[in-house]
Wavefront OBJ file of the C-alpha trace (Angstrom):
o trace
v 139.152 -169.584 -115.496
v 141.032 -167.547 -112.884
v 140.913 -168.647 -109.257
v 141.907 -166.751 -106.141
v 143.059 -169.889 -104.334
v 142.760 -173.563 -105.103
v 141.097 -174.716 -101.868
v 139.030 -172.163 -99.921
v 137.150 -174.777 -97.904
v 133.380 -175.120 -97.822
v 131.385 -172.065 -98.942
v 127.582 -171.829 -99.085
v 126.967 -169.080 -101.686
v 123.259 -168.753 -100.873
v 123.973 -168.251 -97.176
v 126.778 -165.769 -97.896
v 124.579 -163.771 -100.249
v 121.689 -163.689 -97.790
v 123.869 -162.388 -94.954
v 126.107 -159.980 -96.900
v 125.406 -156.243 -97.294
v 125.263 -156.697 -101.071
v 126.092 -153.326 -102.630
v 126.248 -151.931 -106.138
v 128.813 -149.152 -106.366
v 127.460 -147.721 -109.597
v 124.004 -147.872 -111.189
v 121.651 -145.410 -112.857
v 118.084 -146.024 -111.648
v 117.300 -142.322 -111.883
v 118.053 -142.071 -115.619
v 114.664 -143.562 -116.460
v 112.983 -142.623 -113.186
v 113.743 -138.929 -113.765
v 113.893 -138.454 -117.511
v 111.162 -140.960 -118.466
v 109.174 -140.711 -115.186
v 109.289 -144.505 -114.909
v 107.887 -146.019 -111.711
v 110.591 -148.270 -110.280
v 108.312 -149.356 -107.473
v 106.911 -152.050 -109.760
v 108.721 -154.833 -111.589
v 109.785 -154.188 -115.190
v 110.989 -156.441 -117.960
v 114.757 -156.538 -118.292
v 116.700 -156.587 -121.553
v 117.312 -159.918 -123.259
v 120.660 -158.635 -124.519
v 120.862 -154.849 -124.730
v 117.969 -152.420 -124.748
v 118.497 -149.099 -122.935
v 114.741 -148.554 -122.689
v 114.314 -151.753 -120.681
v 114.968 -151.597 -116.946
v 117.766 -153.523 -115.250
v 116.969 -152.371 -111.703
v 113.691 -151.720 -109.916
v 112.780 -152.160 -106.264
v 111.055 -155.572 -106.543
v 113.939 -157.131 -108.483
v 116.543 -155.471 -106.269
v 114.869 -157.031 -103.247
v 114.547 -160.423 -104.924
v 118.224 -160.266 -105.947
v 119.353 -159.593 -102.396
v 120.662 -156.077 -103.082
v 121.023 -154.090 -99.862
v 122.820 -150.897 -100.950
v 121.993 -149.198 -104.253
v 124.043 -146.269 -105.530
v 121.844 -143.827 -107.417
v 124.457 -142.285 -109.704
v 122.843 -139.343 -111.467
v 123.898 -138.244 -114.919
v 122.889 -135.371 -117.165
v 123.977 -135.627 -120.816
v 125.570 -132.383 -121.944
v 123.112 -132.063 -124.849
v 119.997 -131.736 -122.679
v 118.282 -128.349 -122.342
v 118.118 -128.919 -118.578
v 121.176 -127.566 -116.801
v 123.322 -130.377 -115.305
v 123.127 -129.122 -111.722
v 119.356 -128.843 -111.870
v 119.130 -132.277 -113.487
v 121.261 -133.788 -110.709
v 118.958 -132.386 -108.043
v 115.936 -133.607 -110.006
v 117.375 -137.113 -110.271
v 118.119 -137.137 -106.536
v 114.512 -136.137 -105.929
v 113.193 -138.843 -108.266
v 114.751 -141.578 -106.104
v 113.729 -139.847 -102.888
v 110.153 -139.745 -104.168
v 110.398 -143.422 -105.118
v 111.452 -144.299 -101.575
v 108.667 -142.142 -100.133
v 106.111 -144.059 -102.232
v 107.599 -147.390 -101.126
v 108.594 -146.810 -97.488
v 108.643 -150.513 -96.627
v 111.135 -151.304 -99.400
v 113.740 -148.539 -99.593
v 115.091 -145.461 -97.859
v 117.628 -142.824 -98.882
v 120.698 -142.726 -96.637
v 121.742 -139.091 -96.977
v 124.330 -138.805 -94.246
v 127.333 -140.864 -93.250
v 126.225 -143.431 -90.709
v 122.659 -143.737 -92.028
v 123.156 -146.977 -93.948
v 123.374 -149.277 -90.917
v 119.998 -148.179 -89.576
v 118.363 -148.600 -92.982
v 119.785 -152.099 -93.373
v 118.743 -153.019 -89.836
v 115.165 -152.106 -90.751
v 115.254 -154.582 -93.637
v 115.078 -151.902 -96.328
v 117.246 -151.178 -99.347
v 119.603 -148.289 -98.616
v 119.836 -145.801 -101.487
v 122.792 -143.430 -101.647
v 123.411 -140.578 -104.069
v 126.370 -140.051 -106.399
v 127.020 -138.112 -109.612
v 128.863 -139.144 -112.763
v 130.820 -136.215 -114.125
v 132.025 -132.968 -112.617
v 130.060 -131.049 -115.253
v 127.143 -131.216 -112.793
v 129.013 -128.632 -110.708
v 128.859 -126.103 -113.559
v 132.253 -124.772 -112.486
v 131.134 -123.993 -108.942
v 132.537 -125.331 -105.678
v 129.450 -123.886 -103.992
v 127.262 -126.239 -106.029
v 129.476 -129.122 -104.965
v 128.657 -128.148 -101.395
v 124.949 -128.069 -102.200
v 125.063 -131.544 -103.724
v 126.986 -132.832 -100.689
v 124.318 -131.371 -98.415
v 121.706 -133.297 -100.422
v 123.566 -136.538 -99.837
v 126.218 -136.796 -102.576
v 128.584 -139.587 -101.496
v 130.950 -139.685 -104.458
v 131.697 -137.641 -107.543
v 133.039 -139.195 -110.743
v 135.381 -136.430 -111.860
v 135.010 -136.763 -115.624
v 133.099 -138.741 -118.240
v 133.290 -138.713 -122.054
v 134.453 -135.160 -122.840
v 136.613 -132.621 -121.029
v 134.574 -130.745 -118.449
v 137.085 -128.234 -117.135
v 138.107 -130.642 -114.353
v 139.953 -133.614 -115.856
v 140.760 -135.195 -119.196
v 138.724 -138.381 -119.765
v 140.161 -141.696 -120.889
v 139.956 -142.901 -124.458
v 136.982 -145.192 -124.978
v 137.227 -148.417 -126.986
v 135.651 -147.928 -130.402
v 134.456 -144.396 -129.599
v 136.981 -142.422 -131.656
v 134.581 -139.486 -132.073
v 135.045 -138.567 -128.398
v 138.827 -138.308 -128.810
v 138.691 -134.809 -130.301
v 136.763 -133.616 -127.221
v 139.147 -134.994 -124.598
v 141.012 -131.717 -124.140
v 144.338 -131.095 -122.442
v 145.927 -133.861 -120.337
v 145.527 -134.140 -116.597
v 143.687 -132.218 -113.900
v 143.017 -128.526 -114.309
v 143.559 -126.014 -111.531
v 139.823 -126.114 -110.869
v 140.005 -129.908 -110.892
v 142.577 -129.841 -108.118
v 140.274 -127.572 -106.136
v 137.401 -130.016 -106.687
v 139.444 -132.942 -105.342
v 140.462 -130.937 -102.282
v 136.910 -129.734 -101.619
v 135.490 -133.245 -102.009
v 137.873 -134.448 -99.329
v 136.834 -131.583 -97.048
v 133.142 -132.405 -97.560
v 133.553 -136.156 -97.111
v 132.672 -136.843 -100.745
v 134.654 -139.709 -102.271
v 136.563 -138.978 -105.485
v 135.772 -141.474 -108.254
v 138.569 -141.756 -110.824
v 136.630 -143.930 -113.289
v 136.868 -142.472 -116.817
v 140.064 -140.574 -115.948
v 142.898 -140.620 -118.456
v 146.219 -141.980 -117.246
v 147.542 -138.470 -116.696
v 144.378 -137.349 -114.881
v 144.524 -140.359 -112.574
v 148.202 -139.772 -111.860
v 147.430 -136.155 -110.989
v 144.647 -137.188 -108.597
v 146.886 -139.763 -106.926
v 149.562 -137.106 -106.429
v 147.293 -134.879 -104.331
v 144.739 -137.245 -102.760
v 144.866 -137.664 -98.985
v 141.683 -139.778 -98.642
v 140.630 -143.124 -100.162
v 139.918 -143.074 -103.894
v 137.407 -145.220 -105.745
v 137.095 -146.440 -109.303
v 133.474 -147.499 -109.157
v 132.817 -149.188 -112.518
v 135.707 -150.418 -114.601
v 137.528 -153.359 -116.132
v 141.225 -154.245 -116.305
v 143.769 -153.975 -119.082
v 144.660 -157.634 -118.701
v 141.373 -158.388 -120.504
v 141.100 -155.339 -122.791
v 143.957 -152.969 -123.519
v 142.237 -149.604 -123.413
v 142.824 -146.474 -121.348
v 139.265 -146.763 -120.030
v 140.365 -149.891 -118.115
v 142.800 -149.822 -115.212
v 146.356 -151.079 -115.316
v 147.581 -153.344 -112.520
v 149.744 -150.551 -111.125
v 146.777 -148.148 -111.038
v 144.758 -150.753 -109.124
v 147.566 -151.120 -106.581
v 147.859 -147.349 -106.150
v 144.107 -146.923 -105.601
v 144.200 -149.710 -103.013
v 147.150 -148.020 -101.330
v 144.965 -144.955 -100.652
v 142.603 -147.235 -98.733
v 140.134 -147.154 -101.602
v 138.632 -149.767 -103.869
v 137.698 -150.741 -107.424
v 134.226 -151.790 -108.590
v 134.056 -154.250 -111.500
v 131.610 -153.371 -114.271
v 129.252 -155.684 -116.208
v 129.997 -154.049 -119.594
v 131.059 -156.967 -121.775
v 133.458 -154.913 -123.917
v 135.544 -153.874 -120.920
v 135.413 -157.379 -119.459
v 136.822 -158.824 -122.663
v 133.983 -161.349 -122.952
v 130.204 -161.676 -122.829
v 129.697 -163.903 -119.800
v 129.281 -163.695 -116.046
v 132.380 -165.901 -115.947
v 134.329 -163.042 -117.569
v 133.139 -160.711 -114.831
v 134.253 -163.255 -112.237
v 137.664 -163.406 -113.948
v 137.986 -159.630 -113.569
v 136.977 -159.735 -109.903
v 139.532 -162.480 -109.226
v 142.207 -160.544 -111.115
v 141.520 -157.401 -109.102
v 141.651 -159.367 -105.851
v 144.943 -160.994 -106.844
v 146.451 -157.588 -107.631
v 145.106 -155.480 -104.756
v 143.634 -157.975 -102.290
v 139.962 -158.877 -101.796
v 139.527 -155.967 -99.353
v 139.787 -153.510 -102.252
v 137.382 -154.970 -104.823
v 133.623 -154.644 -105.263
v 130.795 -154.644 -107.805
v 129.824 -151.599 -109.882
v 127.462 -152.940 -112.523
v 126.559 -149.712 -114.390
v 123.028 -151.132 -114.634
v 120.659 -148.835 -116.548
v 123.670 -146.846 -117.725
v 123.046 -147.814 -121.356
v 125.968 -150.214 -121.644
v 125.555 -153.879 -122.718
v 125.956 -156.150 -119.693
v 127.487 -159.615 -119.964
v 125.250 -162.659 -120.248
v 124.176 -163.979 -116.860
v 124.533 -160.609 -115.108
v 122.053 -158.402 -116.971
v 119.620 -157.310 -114.255
v 119.163 -157.113 -110.492
v 117.852 -160.675 -110.255
v 121.338 -161.888 -111.210
v 123.338 -160.705 -108.164
v 122.993 -164.170 -106.522
v 124.320 -165.799 -109.695
v 127.472 -163.689 -109.402
v 127.945 -164.766 -105.792
v 127.497 -168.393 -106.809
v 130.010 -167.965 -109.643
v 132.548 -166.318 -107.345
v 132.114 -169.058 -104.744
v 133.789 -171.448 -107.193
v 136.813 -169.188 -107.574
v 138.492 -169.839 -104.232
v 137.227 -167.017 -102.006
v 136.352 -167.646 -98.372
v 132.953 -166.604 -97.019
v 134.558 -163.583 -95.348
v 136.269 -162.507 -98.582
v 133.050 -162.910 -100.553
v 131.176 -160.799 -98.020
v 133.822 -158.084 -98.343
v 133.627 -158.049 -102.135
v 129.840 -158.124 -102.149
v 129.500 -154.996 -100.025
v 131.488 -154.705 -96.832
v 134.409 -153.038 -98.627
v 132.114 -150.346 -100.000
v 130.591 -149.647 -96.605
v 134.090 -149.315 -95.129
v 135.245 -146.852 -97.779
v 132.013 -144.867 -97.405
v 132.743 -144.566 -93.702
v 129.717 -146.654 -92.740
l 1 2 3 4 5 6 7 8 9 10 11 12 13 14 15 16 17 18 19 20 21 22 23 24 25 26 27 28 29 30 31 32 33 34 35 36 37 38 39 40 41 42 43 44 45 46 47 48 49 50 51 52 53 54 55 56 57 58 59 60 61 62 63 64 65 66 67 68 69 70 71 72 73 74 75 76 77 78 79 80 81 82 83 84 85 86 87 88 89 90 91 92 93 94 95 96 97 98 99 100 101 102 103 104 105 106 107 108 109 110 111 112 113 114 115 116 117 118 119 120 121 122 123 124 125 126 127 128 129 130 131 132 133 134 135 136 137 138 139 140 141 142 143 144 145 146 147 148 149 150 151 152 153 154 155 156 157 158 159 160 161 162 163 164 165 166 167 168 169 170 171 172 173 174 175 176 177 178 179 180 181 182 183 184 185 186 187 188 189 190 191 192 193 194 195 196 197 198 199 200 201 202 203 204 205 206 207 208 209 210 211 212 213 214 215 216 217 218 219 220 221 222 223 224 225 226 227 228 229 230 231 232 233 234 235 236 237 238 239 240 241 242 243 244 245 246 247 248 249 250 251 252 253 254 255 256 257 258 259 260 261 262 263 264 265 266 267 268 269 270 271 272 273 274 275 276 277 278 279 280 281 282 283 284 285 286 287 288 289 290 291 292 293 294 295 296 297 298 299 300 301 302 303 304 305 306 307 308 309 310 311 312 313 314 315 316 317 318 319 320 321 322 323 324 325 326 327 328 329 330 331 332 333 334 335 336 337 338 339 340 341 342
């Protein structure tokens, strides 16, 4: 078991969790809300182990789990007949409609500065993001349209090359390797990074290959995020970050969100996720680490952290690892709000 320090003093995890702006950097509530028309305003059954048709997040369980900021990261598989840009707008709308049907529970925070007012009202703040630059369909104008709709970060690449950046190799997913394309950022990819910075859209380097990430770091002038990842200390795969990459992301003023995917954590337990959070904090400092579960993203989450009711269990687990109350609050959400400019 990794610890951040041996004696942090007295910490009340329940009190910390209740007062913290608990935030999830990366989740996919709109996958089922948009594609399956599932009503997330009511409570659903979560998966016992892994079942992508079960729901990990809905509004009642998010509220019960103390979640305050939910990232609605939209995703359109390349095989769908619906064009990715249209699907992204549709998935944005699905969560906006959900909030409109449940105005006492949640509200979309479209613009920078909106989150504080939503939290002050006691509601869950929902912010929009997109996983994969293929949603732009090769157009910087469409990036501007998504930003106008509330896009707060863009994950540059995903499983296959999208004309922007080469993706990382995935553990055990050899069939994607032939579709990874040429190394690094493309010319259009460099334009996307620059335009994101101009629009105030954070650049998410999760899924980037080593060369792609190095290329982004060489041109970035604003904080970078890696919203849902593990570390190579626990699983040696390009999909996870090296210690040096973590330090370089932190040096931009950005942060890293730790995923719940048991493969990337190197173990199937909430304790393994806590190990990764501690490791990230030891490498980059607790001001540069957060939580990016990838809930409802069709990945198997570790035991003990499989749905939105389990956020308090993570806080309780982390409280035994030597973090102060202030450091826990930062990891749970304050770091994300800072990087978002909130």
